[in-house]
C-alpha positions as CSV (number, residue, x, y, z in Angstrom):
1,M,-67.0,13.5,-174.1
2,N,-67.2,16.0,-170.7
3,A,-68.1,15.0,-167.3
4,S,-71.3,17.7,-167.5
5,S,-72.6,15.9,-170.9
6,D,-71.9,12.5,-169.1
7,R,-74.1,13.6,-166.1
8,A,-76.8,14.4,-168.3
9,G,-76.5,11.0,-169.8
10,L,-76.5,9.4,-166.3
11,R,-79.8,11.1,-165.7
12,G,-81.2,10.1,-169.2
13,Q,-80.2,6.4,-169.3
14,L,-80.0,5.3,-165.6
15,S,-83.8,5.1,-164.8
16,V,-85.4,3.6,-161.6
17,A,-87.2,1.0,-163.7
18,G,-84.1,0.2,-165.4
19,I,-82.4,-0.3,-162.0
20,V,-84.9,-2.4,-160.6
21,I,-85.1,-4.5,-163.5
22,G,-81.4,-4.8,-163.4
23,C,-81.2,-5.7,-159.7
24,V,-83.8,-8.5,-160.1
25,G,-82.0,-9.9,-163.1
26,C,-78.3,-9.6,-161.5
27,V,-79.6,-11.8,-158.4
28,I,-80.8,-14.3,-161.0
29,I,-78.2,-14.1,-163.5
30,T,-75.5,-13.9,-161.2
31,A,-77.0,-17.1,-159.2
32,S,-77.0,-19.2,-162.3
33,S,-73.4,-17.9,-163.0
34,V,-72.0,-19.5,-160.2
35,Y,-73.8,-22.8,-160.9
36,T,-72.7,-22.7,-164.5
37,A,-69.3,-21.8,-163.9
38,L,-68.7,-25.2,-161.3
39,K,-71.1,-27.6,-163.4
40,M,-69.7,-26.6,-167.0
41,G,-66.1,-25.8,-166.0
42,S,-66.4,-22.6,-168.0
43,L,-68.8,-19.3,-167.8
44,P,-70.1,-18.2,-171.5
45,W,-70.6,-14.4,-171.6
46,P,-74.4,-13.8,-170.6
47,T,-74.1,-10.4,-172.2
48,I,-76.8,-11.4,-175.5
49,F,-78.9,-13.1,-172.9
50,T,-78.9,-9.9,-170.8
51,S,-79.5,-7.6,-173.4
52,I,-82.5,-9.4,-175.0
53,T,-83.9,-9.9,-171.6
54,A,-83.5,-6.1,-170.6
55,L,-84.9,-5.0,-174.1
56,V,-87.9,-7.8,-173.6
57,L,-88.7,-6.4,-169.7
58,L,-88.4,-2.6,-170.6
59,R,-90.7,-3.0,-173.3
60,A,-93.2,-4.8,-171.1
61,V,-93.3,-1.7,-168.8
62,G,-93.6,0.7,-171.5
63,R,-90.0,1.7,-171.8
64,T,-88.3,1.3,-175.3
65,S,-85.0,3.6,-174.9
66,L,-82.0,1.8,-176.3
67,N,-79.4,2.9,-174.0
68,E,-81.7,2.3,-171.3
69,A,-81.8,-1.1,-172.1
70,N,-78.1,-1.3,-172.3
71,I,-77.6,0.2,-168.8
72,T,-80.0,-2.5,-167.6
73,Q,-78.1,-5.3,-169.0
74,V,-75.0,-4.0,-167.5
75,I,-76.6,-4.2,-164.1
76,M,-77.9,-7.7,-165.2
77,S,-74.4,-9.0,-166.2
78,A,-71.7,-7.6,-163.8
79,G,-72.4,-10.1,-161.0
80,S,-71.7,-13.0,-163.2
81,M,-68.0,-12.3,-163.6
82,V,-67.9,-11.8,-159.9
83,A,-69.3,-15.4,-159.7
84,G,-66.9,-16.8,-162.1
85,G,-64.0,-15.2,-160.3
86,L,-65.0,-17.0,-157.0
87,A,-66.2,-20.2,-158.8
88,F,-62.8,-20.3,-160.5
89,T,-60.7,-20.0,-157.5
90,I,-62.4,-20.5,-153.8
91,P,-63.7,-24.1,-154.6
92,G,-60.2,-25.6,-154.5
93,V,-60.1,-24.9,-151.0
94,W,-62.5,-27.8,-150.6
95,M,-61.0,-29.9,-153.1
96,L,-57.6,-29.6,-150.7
97,G,-59.7,-30.9,-147.9
98,L,-59.6,-27.8,-146.2
99,T,-63.1,-27.7,-145.3
100,D,-63.0,-25.8,-142.3
101,E,-60.8,-23.0,-143.5
102,V,-62.7,-20.7,-145.4
103,S,-65.9,-18.7,-144.2
104,W,-68.6,-17.2,-145.8
105,G,-67.1,-13.7,-144.6
106,E,-64.1,-14.5,-146.2
107,M,-65.6,-15.3,-149.5
108,L,-67.5,-12.1,-149.1
109,A,-64.4,-10.1,-148.3
110,V,-62.5,-11.8,-151.3
111,A,-65.3,-11.0,-153.9
112,L,-65.5,-7.3,-152.5
113,A,-61.9,-6.4,-152.5
114,G,-61.7,-7.8,-156.5
115,T,-65.2,-5.8,-157.3
116,L,-63.6,-2.6,-156.0
117,L,-60.1,-3.1,-157.6
118,G,-61.7,-4.1,-161.2
119,L,-64.1,-1.2,-160.7
120,V,-61.4,1.5,-160.3
121,C,-59.2,-0.1,-163.0
122,T,-62.0,-0.3,-165.6
123,A,-62.5,3.6,-164.6
124,L,-59.0,4.5,-165.1
125,I,-58.5,2.3,-168.5
126,Q,-61.9,2.7,-170.2
127,R,-60.5,5.8,-172.6
128,H,-57.2,4.2,-173.7
129,F,-58.7,0.7,-174.3
130,V,-62.2,1.7,-175.7
131,E,-62.2,5.4,-177.1
132,E,-58.4,5.2,-178.5
133,S,-57.4,1.4,-179.2
134,D,-58.3,-0.5,-182.1
135,L,-59.7,-3.3,-180.2
136,E,-62.4,-5.2,-181.5
137,Y,-64.3,-6.4,-178.0
138,P,-66.2,-9.1,-180.2
139,I,-68.6,-9.8,-177.2
140,G,-69.6,-5.9,-177.1
141,T,-70.0,-5.7,-180.3
142,A,-72.2,-8.5,-180.6
143,A,-74.2,-7.4,-177.7
144,A,-74.5,-3.9,-179.5
145,E,-75.9,-5.7,-182.9
146,T,-78.1,-7.8,-180.9
147,L,-79.3,-4.7,-178.9
148,L,-80.0,-2.7,-182.0
149,A,-81.7,-5.7,-184.1
150,S,-83.8,-6.7,-181.6
151,H,-85.0,-3.2,-180.8
152,A,-86.3,-3.4,-184.4
153,G,-89.1,-6.2,-183.4
154,G,-89.7,-9.6,-183.9
155,S,-90.4,-12.5,-181.6
156,T,-87.2,-12.8,-179.6
157,G,-88.4,-12.8,-176.6
158,V,-90.9,-15.7,-177.1
159,K,-88.1,-17.4,-178.3
160,L,-85.9,-16.6,-175.6
161,F,-88.2,-17.3,-172.5
162,G,-89.4,-20.5,-174.2
163,A,-86.1,-22.1,-174.6
164,M,-85.5,-21.2,-170.9
165,A,-88.6,-22.9,-169.9
166,L,-88.0,-25.8,-171.7
167,A,-84.1,-26.4,-170.5
168,G,-85.9,-25.7,-167.1
169,V,-88.6,-28.5,-167.1
170,W,-85.5,-30.7,-168.6
171,C,-83.4,-30.1,-165.6
172,V,-86.5,-30.9,-163.2
173,V,-87.3,-34.1,-165.0
174,R,-83.7,-35.3,-165.1
175,D,-82.5,-34.0,-161.4
176,V,-85.7,-34.2,-159.3
177,L,-88.0,-36.6,-160.7
178,G,-84.8,-38.7,-161.8
179,L,-86.4,-40.0,-165.1
180,M,-83.8,-39.5,-167.1
181,P,-79.8,-40.2,-166.3
182,S,-77.1,-37.7,-166.3
183,L,-74.9,-39.4,-167.9
184,V,-75.5,-41.7,-171.1
185,A,-73.7,-44.0,-173.7
186,Q,-70.8,-45.1,-170.8
187,L,-68.3,-47.4,-172.2
188,P,-65.7,-49.0,-169.9
189,V,-62.3,-47.4,-171.4
190,P,-59.9,-48.0,-168.9
191,G,-58.4,-44.3,-167.5
192,V,-61.1,-42.6,-169.4
193,A,-64.6,-41.1,-168.4
194,F,-66.2,-42.0,-171.6
195,G,-70.0,-41.2,-171.8
196,F,-72.5,-39.0,-172.8
197,Q,-73.4,-35.9,-170.9
198,N,-77.5,-35.4,-170.6
199,S,-77.3,-31.6,-170.3
200,P,-78.8,-29.1,-172.7
201,M,-76.7,-26.4,-171.0
202,R,-73.5,-28.4,-172.0
203,W,-74.7,-28.7,-175.5
204,A,-75.6,-24.7,-175.6
205,V,-72.1,-24.2,-174.8
206,G,-70.6,-26.1,-177.5
207,F,-73.2,-24.4,-179.8
208,L,-72.2,-20.7,-178.7
209,A,-68.2,-21.3,-178.5
210,G,-67.5,-21.2,-182.0
211,R,-66.5,-23.9,-184.7
212,R,-62.9,-23.1,-184.4
213,S,-62.5,-23.3,-180.6
214,I,-64.5,-26.4,-180.4
215,I,-62.3,-27.9,-183.1
216,W,-59.2,-27.4,-181.0
217,W,-61.1,-28.5,-177.8
218,A,-61.7,-31.7,-179.5
219,I,-58.3,-32.3,-180.7
220,G,-57.3,-32.0,-177.3
221,A,-59.7,-34.3,-175.9
222,L,-58.5,-37.1,-178.1
223,A,-55.1,-36.0,-177.7
224,G,-54.9,-36.3,-174.2
225,W,-57.5,-39.0,-173.1
226,F,-56.9,-41.6,-176.2
227,G,-53.4,-40.4,-177.3
228,L,-51.6,-40.4,-173.8
229,V,-53.9,-41.8,-171.6
230,V,-55.1,-45.1,-174.1
231,G,-51.9,-45.2,-176.4
232,G,-49.4,-44.6,-173.6
233,Q,-51.2,-48.0,-171.6
234,A,-51.4,-50.1,-174.8
235,L,-47.5,-49.4,-175.4
236,G,-46.8,-50.0,-171.8
237,I,-45.4,-46.6,-171.0
238,W,-47.3,-46.1,-168.1
239,D,-50.0,-47.0,-166.0
240,V,-53.7,-45.6,-165.4
241,S,-53.0,-43.2,-162.5
242,T,-49.6,-41.9,-164.1
243,A,-51.3,-41.3,-167.4
244,Q,-53.9,-39.6,-165.8
245,G,-51.2,-37.4,-164.1
246,V,-49.5,-36.3,-166.9
247,V,-53.0,-35.3,-168.6
248,S,-53.6,-32.9,-165.9
249,S,-50.5,-31.8,-165.8
250,L,-50.1,-31.1,-169.3
251,G,-53.7,-29.7,-169.5
252,M,-52.6,-27.4,-166.5
253,G,-49.8,-26.2,-168.5
254,L,-51.9,-25.5,-171.9
255,M,-54.2,-23.4,-170.4
256,M,-51.5,-21.5,-168.2
257,G,-49.1,-21.0,-171.3
258,S,-52.4,-19.6,-173.0
259,G,-52.4,-16.9,-170.4
260,A,-48.8,-16.3,-170.5
261,G,-49.0,-15.8,-174.4
262,V,-51.6,-13.2,-173.8
263,V,-49.0,-11.5,-172.0
264,V,-46.7,-11.8,-174.4
265,R,-48.5,-11.3,-177.8
266,D,-51.6,-9.2,-176.8
267,I,-49.6,-6.7,-174.2
268,A,-46.1,-6.9,-174.5
269,M,-45.3,-7.2,-178.5
270,P,-47.7,-4.1,-178.8
271,L,-45.4,-2.2,-176.5
272,V,-42.5,-3.1,-178.3
273,R,-44.0,-2.0,-181.9
274,R,-45.1,1.3,-180.0
275,W,-41.8,2.0,-178.7
276,R,-40.1,0.9,-181.7
277,A,-42.6,3.5,-183.5
278,R,-41.8,6.2,-181.2
279,T,-38.0,5.7,-181.3
280,S,-38.4,5.9,-185.5
281,V,-40.3,9.2,-185.1
282,S,-37.9,10.8,-182.7
283,S,-35.0,9.6,-184.8
284,A,-36.4,10.9,-188.3
285,P,-35.5,14.4,-189.5
286,E,-37.1,17.1,-187.9
287,G,-39.5,18.2,-190.2
288,A,-40.8,14.8,-190.5
289,S,-41.0,14.0,-186.7
290,Q,-43.4,17.3,-186.4
291,G,-45.6,16.2,-189.0
292,V,-44.1,18.9,-191.8
293,G,-44.9,17.5,-195.3
294,S,-41.9,15.8,-197.0
295,D,-40.8,16.7,-200.3
296,S,-43.4,13.9,-201.6
297,G,-46.2,15.9,-199.8
298,Q,-46.6,13.1,-197.4
299,T,-46.8,13.9,-193.2
300,V,-45.7,11.2,-190.6
301,E,-48.4,9.4,-189.2
302,E,-48.9,10.3,-185.3
303,T,-48.8,8.0,-182.9
304,P,-51.6,7.3,-180.3
305,A,-49.4,9.1,-177.6
306,Q,-48.9,12.3,-179.5
307,Q,-52.5,12.8,-180.9
308,P,-54.2,15.7,-179.4
309,G,-56.3,15.1,-176.3
310,T,-55.4,11.9,-175.7
311,G,-54.4,10.3,-172.7
312,F,-54.5,7.1,-170.6
313,I,-57.2,8.4,-168.1
314,S,-60.9,7.9,-169.0
315,R,-62.8,11.3,-169.8
316,F,-65.6,10.8,-167.4
317,I,-63.4,10.8,-164.3
318,T,-63.5,14.3,-162.3
319,R,-61.6,15.2,-159.4
320,Y,-64.0,14.3,-157.0
321,D,-64.2,10.9,-158.6
322,A,-60.6,10.5,-158.6
323,G,-61.1,10.9,-154.7
324,V,-63.7,8.0,-154.5
325,L,-61.8,5.6,-156.6
326,A,-58.4,6.2,-154.5
327,L,-60.7,5.6,-151.4
328,M,-62.2,2.0,-152.9
329,A,-58.5,0.8,-153.7
330,A,-57.7,1.9,-150.3
331,S,-60.5,-0.1,-148.9
332,A,-60.1,-3.2,-151.4
333,A,-56.2,-3.0,-149.7
334,L,-57.5,-2.8,-146.2
335,I,-59.9,-5.8,-146.9
336,V,-56.9,-7.9,-147.8
337,C,-55.0,-6.9,-145.1
338,F,-56.9,-7.4,-142.3
339,A,-60.1,-9.3,-143.4
340,L,-58.0,-12.0,-145.2
341,G,-55.0,-11.7,-142.9
342,L,-52.5,-11.1,-145.6
343,G,-50.6,-8.1,-144.3
344,P,-50.0,-4.7,-145.4
345,V,-46.9,-5.6,-148.0
346,V,-48.9,-8.4,-150.0
347,A,-52.1,-6.1,-149.8
348,V,-49.9,-3.4,-151.6
349,A,-48.6,-6.0,-154.3
350,V,-52.1,-7.2,-154.8
351,V,-53.6,-3.9,-155.5
352,L,-50.9,-2.7,-158.0
353,F,-50.9,-6.7,-159.8
354,A,-54.7,-6.2,-159.8
355,F,-54.1,-3.2,-162.3
356,V,-51.4,-4.9,-164.2
357,T,-53.8,-7.9,-164.8
358,A,-57.0,-5.9,-165.6
359,I,-54.9,-4.2,-168.4
360,M,-53.9,-7.8,-169.5
361,S,-57.6,-8.7,-169.0
362,A,-58.6,-5.7,-171.3
363,Q,-56.3,-6.3,-173.8
364,S,-57.2,-10.0,-174.2
365,V,-61.0,-9.6,-174.0
366,G,-60.6,-6.5,-176.7
367,Q,-58.6,-8.9,-179.0
368,S,-60.4,-12.6,-178.6
369,G,-63.3,-12.0,-176.0
370,I,-61.5,-14.3,-173.8
371,D,-61.0,-13.8,-170.4
372,P,-58.8,-16.0,-168.5
373,M,-59.2,-14.8,-165.2
374,E,-58.1,-17.6,-163.2
375,I,-54.6,-17.6,-165.0
376,F,-54.0,-14.3,-163.9
377,G,-54.7,-15.0,-160.6
378,L,-52.4,-18.1,-160.8
379,I,-50.0,-15.6,-162.1
380,V,-50.1,-13.2,-158.9
381,L,-50.5,-16.3,-156.5
382,L,-47.4,-17.6,-157.3
383,F,-45.9,-14.3,-157.1
384,V,-47.1,-14.1,-153.4
385,A,-46.4,-17.7,-152.5
386,A,-42.8,-17.0,-153.8
387,F,-42.5,-13.9,-151.5
388,S,-44.3,-14.1,-148.6
389,N,-45.4,-16.7,-145.9
390,A,-49.0,-16.8,-147.1
391,T,-51.1,-20.0,-146.1
392,Q,-52.4,-22.2,-148.4
393,V,-56.0,-21.1,-147.9
394,Q,-54.8,-17.2,-148.1
395,L,-53.1,-17.9,-151.6
396,F,-56.4,-18.9,-152.8
397,F,-57.9,-15.7,-151.5
398,V,-55.0,-13.8,-153.7
399,A,-56.0,-15.5,-156.7
400,G,-60.0,-15.2,-156.0
401,V,-59.4,-11.1,-155.8
402,I,-57.4,-11.1,-158.8
403,A,-59.9,-13.5,-160.7
404,V,-62.9,-11.3,-159.9
405,A,-61.0,-8.0,-160.6
406,C,-60.1,-9.6,-163.8
407,G,-63.5,-10.9,-164.8
408,L,-65.0,-7.7,-163.7
409,A,-62.6,-5.9,-166.0
410,G,-63.1,-8.2,-168.8
411,D,-66.9,-7.4,-168.5
412,V,-67.1,-3.8,-168.3
413,M,-64.9,-3.2,-171.1
414,S,-66.9,-5.1,-173.2
415,D,-69.9,-3.0,-172.1
416,F,-68.1,0.0,-172.6
417,K,-67.7,-1.1,-176.3
418,T,-71.4,-1.9,-176.5
419,G,-72.2,1.5,-175.3
420,Q,-69.3,3.4,-177.8
421,I,-71.5,1.6,-180.5
422,I,-74.8,2.4,-179.5
423,G,-74.2,6.1,-177.7
424,T,-74.5,5.2,-173.9
425,S,-73.1,7.3,-171.6
426,P,-69.6,5.6,-169.7
427,R,-70.4,7.1,-166.9
428,S,-73.8,5.9,-166.9
429,M,-72.7,2.4,-167.7
430,W,-69.7,2.7,-165.0
431,F,-72.4,3.5,-162.3
432,G,-74.6,0.5,-163.9
433,Q,-71.5,-2.1,-163.3
434,A,-71.1,-0.7,-159.7
435,I,-74.7,-1.1,-159.1
436,G,-74.6,-4.9,-160.3
437,A,-71.2,-5.8,-159.0
438,V,-71.7,-4.8,-155.7
439,L,-75.2,-6.6,-155.6
440,G,-73.4,-9.6,-157.1
441,T,-70.9,-10.0,-154.7
442,G,-73.3,-11.1,-152.0
443,V,-75.4,-13.1,-154.6
444,A,-72.2,-15.2,-155.5
445,V,-71.2,-15.7,-151.8
446,V,-74.6,-16.7,-151.0
447,V,-75.4,-19.2,-153.7
448,M,-71.4,-20.8,-153.0
449,V,-72.6,-21.3,-149.3
450,A,-75.6,-22.7,-150.5
451,L,-74.3,-25.3,-152.9
452,V,-71.4,-26.6,-150.3
453,S,-74.2,-26.8,-147.7
454,A,-76.6,-28.7,-150.1
455,Y,-74.2,-30.9,-151.7
456,G,-71.3,-31.2,-149.5
457,P,-67.3,-30.2,-150.2
458,D,-66.7,-33.5,-151.8
459,A,-69.3,-32.7,-154.7
460,F,-66.4,-30.3,-156.1
461,G,-63.7,-32.1,-158.5
462,T,-62.7,-33.5,-161.5
463,D,-65.1,-36.6,-161.5
464,A,-67.6,-34.7,-158.9
465,L,-71.0,-33.2,-159.3
466,F,-69.3,-29.8,-159.9
467,V,-66.3,-30.0,-162.2
468,A,-64.8,-26.6,-160.9
469,A,-62.0,-27.3,-163.6
470,Q,-60.4,-23.8,-163.2
471,A,-60.4,-24.3,-159.2
472,N,-59.1,-27.5,-159.5
473,V,-56.1,-26.1,-161.5
474,V,-56.1,-23.8,-158.8
475,A,-55.7,-26.5,-156.3
476,T,-52.9,-28.2,-157.9
477,M,-50.8,-25.4,-157.9
478,V,-51.1,-24.8,-154.4
479,S,-50.7,-28.4,-153.4
480,G,-48.2,-29.7,-155.8
481,I,-48.1,-30.6,-159.8
482,P,-48.5,-34.6,-160.6
483,S,-46.4,-34.1,-163.5
484,V,-43.7,-31.1,-163.3
485,P,-42.3,-32.1,-166.7
486,A,-45.8,-32.5,-168.5
487,F,-46.9,-29.0,-166.7
488,V,-43.5,-27.3,-168.1
489,V,-44.1,-29.0,-171.8
490,G,-47.7,-27.4,-171.7
491,L,-46.7,-24.2,-170.4
492,L,-44.5,-23.7,-173.3
493,A,-46.7,-25.3,-175.9
494,G,-49.6,-23.1,-174.8
495,M,-47.3,-20.0,-174.9
496,V,-46.2,-20.6,-178.3
497,L,-49.1,-21.8,-179.6
498,Y,-51.1,-18.7,-178.5
499,I,-48.7,-16.6,-179.7
500,A,-49.1,-18.3,-183.2
501,G,-53.1,-17.7,-183.2
502,I,-54.0,-21.2,-182.2
503,P,-56.7,-21.2,-178.9
504,A,-54.1,-23.0,-176.7
505,M,-57.0,-22.4,-173.9
506,M,-59.7,-24.3,-175.6
507,L,-56.7,-27.3,-176.3
508,G,-55.9,-27.2,-172.8
509,L,-59.4,-27.5,-171.6
510,G,-60.1,-30.6,-174.2
511,V,-57.1,-31.9,-172.5
512,Y,-58.0,-31.3,-168.7
513,L,-61.4,-32.0,-168.8
514,P,-62.9,-35.4,-168.4
515,F,-63.8,-36.5,-171.7
516,Y,-67.5,-37.1,-171.3
517,M,-67.5,-33.4,-170.8
518,S,-65.4,-32.8,-174.1
519,I,-67.7,-34.9,-176.2
520,S,-70.8,-33.4,-175.0
521,T,-69.7,-30.1,-175.6
522,V,-68.3,-30.9,-179.3
523,F,-72.1,-32.4,-179.5
524,G,-73.4,-29.2,-179.1
525,A,-71.1,-27.7,-182.0
526,V,-72.3,-30.5,-184.3
527,V,-76.0,-29.2,-183.5
528,R,-74.9,-25.9,-184.5
529,W,-73.5,-27.0,-188.0
530,V,-76.3,-28.9,-188.8
531,Y,-78.7,-25.9,-187.8
532,D,-76.5,-23.3,-190.4
533,R,-76.7,-26.2,-193.3
534,V,-80.6,-26.2,-192.6
535,C,-80.8,-22.7,-192.8
536,A,-78.6,-22.4,-195.7
537,A,-80.6,-24.9,-197.5
538,R,-83.9,-22.9,-196.7
539,G,-82.8,-19.6,-198.0
540,A,-82.8,-17.9,-194.4
541,D,-81.2,-14.8,-194.0
542,P,-77.7,-15.7,-192.3
543,S,-77.8,-13.1,-190.0
544,S,-81.3,-13.6,-188.9
545,A,-81.0,-17.3,-188.5
546,E,-78.1,-17.0,-186.3
547,E,-79.4,-14.4,-183.9
548,T,-82.4,-17.0,-183.4
549,G,-79.9,-20.0,-182.5
550,V,-77.8,-17.6,-180.4
551,V,-80.7,-16.4,-178.5
552,I,-82.3,-20.2,-178.1
553,A,-79.1,-21.6,-176.8
554,S,-78.6,-19.0,-174.6
555,G,-82.3,-19.2,-173.5
556,V,-81.3,-23.1,-172.7
557,L,-78.0,-22.2,-171.0
558,G,-79.8,-20.0,-168.7
559,G,-82.7,-21.8,-168.2
560,E,-81.0,-25.1,-166.8
561,S,-78.4,-23.2,-164.8
562,I,-81.6,-21.2,-163.3
563,V,-83.6,-24.3,-162.3
564,G,-80.3,-26.0,-161.2
565,V,-79.4,-23.1,-158.6
566,I,-83.2,-23.3,-157.1
567,I,-83.1,-26.8,-156.8
568,A,-79.9,-26.3,-154.7
569,F,-81.8,-23.9,-152.5
570,A,-84.8,-26.6,-152.0
571,T,-82.3,-29.0,-151.1
572,V,-81.1,-26.8,-148.3
573,A,-84.3,-25.6,-147.2
574,S,-85.6,-29.2,-146.9
575,G,-82.3,-30.1,-144.9
576,L,-83.1,-27.1,-142.5
577,L,-86.7,-27.9,-142.2
578,A,-86.0,-31.7,-141.5
C-alpha cells in the first residue's frame, strides 16, 4: 500500500460526520473508562461497544460505510487507553498521602507525553506487527467480526442502548437514591473482605473476561485469601496484618511476573528463534540458502527478513510524516524534561523505553489480547529509580507516561488489525487514533481531577471507593513492599506460569484484589455459563447468541460507568454551588 492510495483512503473514510460522532463518543467513553479503571481495578477493551455504537449512530444520519464506521469507533476508543494509563498509575500519589504533590497540569503533561510517544511508536511498527506478522490480535479480530455482523442488520443497537439504560437506572437507584446497598451478603471472616458487590458493571466484567481467565482469577482469590490469610491464621503462622501484607505482595509479584513473562515468551523467545533460523539458513549450502531447488525439488522457506518488500517501518509513512513523527517524539522528550522536571537524560531514556515497551505491548496484545500497561510502566520506573535522583512523585510520572504509551499502542495495533480485515486505510486509522487520543488526554485529566475533588484523595485505595488496584501496586513499589520474599516468589512464579501458558495476571488479580470483588466477578462468569447453556438448549445459533451476550454486557458496563461519571460531576458542581 503506497502513500497515494492511503491519502485516497483518508479522504474517503475519515468523514466530517464520523469525526463529529467519534469525538462526542470519545468524550463519553474516555470519561467512563477512567471511572471503570478506578472502580473495577481493570479496564475491559471498549472496542466492541464502540464498534456497534459507531455503526448505529452513523446509520441514524444516513451513513452506511463499514470503513467509515471503523474509523469512527477508532476515534471513540482511542482515549480509553489514555485514561487507563493515567488511572493505573497517578492515583498511587494520593494513596501515599502526597495529595499536594501533583497538579492537573502535570497530569496533562503525563498524558500528552505518553500519547505522543504511543502514536509515534505505532506508526513505526504497524507494518511489522500487523501486515507481516502472524499475530492474531483477538480484540481487533472480534471487532471486525462484530462490524461485519452488525452491518448485515438486526436489533443490535436496541439491545446495546437498552442495556445501558437499565444499568444507568440501577446505578442511580443505588448511589443517588440509596435504595440498594453497594455490598450485600457480608460475613465476618477475619482478614477477608467477604461480601457480594452490587454492581452490574462488575458482573459484566466477569461475563466478558472469558471462562479460563475467570477460573484462574477465582483460584487466586481462594488460595490467597482463604489459603494464606484464613489458613495461615488457623495454623498460627502469622496474624491478620502480616497475612494481608504477604497476600498483597504475592499478588503484586504475580502480576509483575506476568509482565516479565511477556518479555521472555512473547518477545525474547521469538527473537531467538528467528536468529537461529537465520543462522541455519546462512550456514546451509549456497544453493539452499538462496532458495535454489535441492535434489528433492524443494526450496528453503525465506524468513520474513528475506522476503522482498518487507521492512520494519510502516508503508504509509512518507518523508514528511517521518519529520512530523520526529517532532512529536522530541516534543514528548521536552515535556518529560521540563514540564515534569526529570531532566534530559531521563527524558531520552523514557523516549527509548517507550519504543521498546510499545513493541512489548503490541506483541502481548497480538497474542493474548492483554495489555499489562502498568507493568511496563513499573519496569521503566524501577530503571529510572535506580539510575537517577527522581522523587517519588516523578517516578509515578515516568510510570504514567509509559503506561499511556503502551495502552495506546495496544489499542492502535488492535484497530490496525480490524482495518486489515475489513479493508480500512491504515493512514485513516492512525489519524483517527491521533484525534481521539489527543482529545482523550484532556478528558481523562478533567475526570481524574473531578473524581478526586468530589470524593477526596482518601477515596483511592484497596478498601476505598476506588480500588485502583494497579495504581496501588505502583504505590507499593515506590514506597516499599510489605513482604519482599512473597513478592520475589510471586515474581518468579508469575513469569514461569505465563511462559507455561497460564494467565498469571488473572491469578495475581485474584490474590491481590479484595475478595468481594473477585467473587462478584466470578458471578458474572457464572451468568455467562448459564446463558450459554440456555442458548444451547434452545438451539440458538452460537455466533448470534454470543454476539447478543457481548452486546448486552458491553451496554451494562458502559451504562453504569457513564452514569457514575455523571454523578461525580454532579457532586463537584453541587459542592461549587454550595
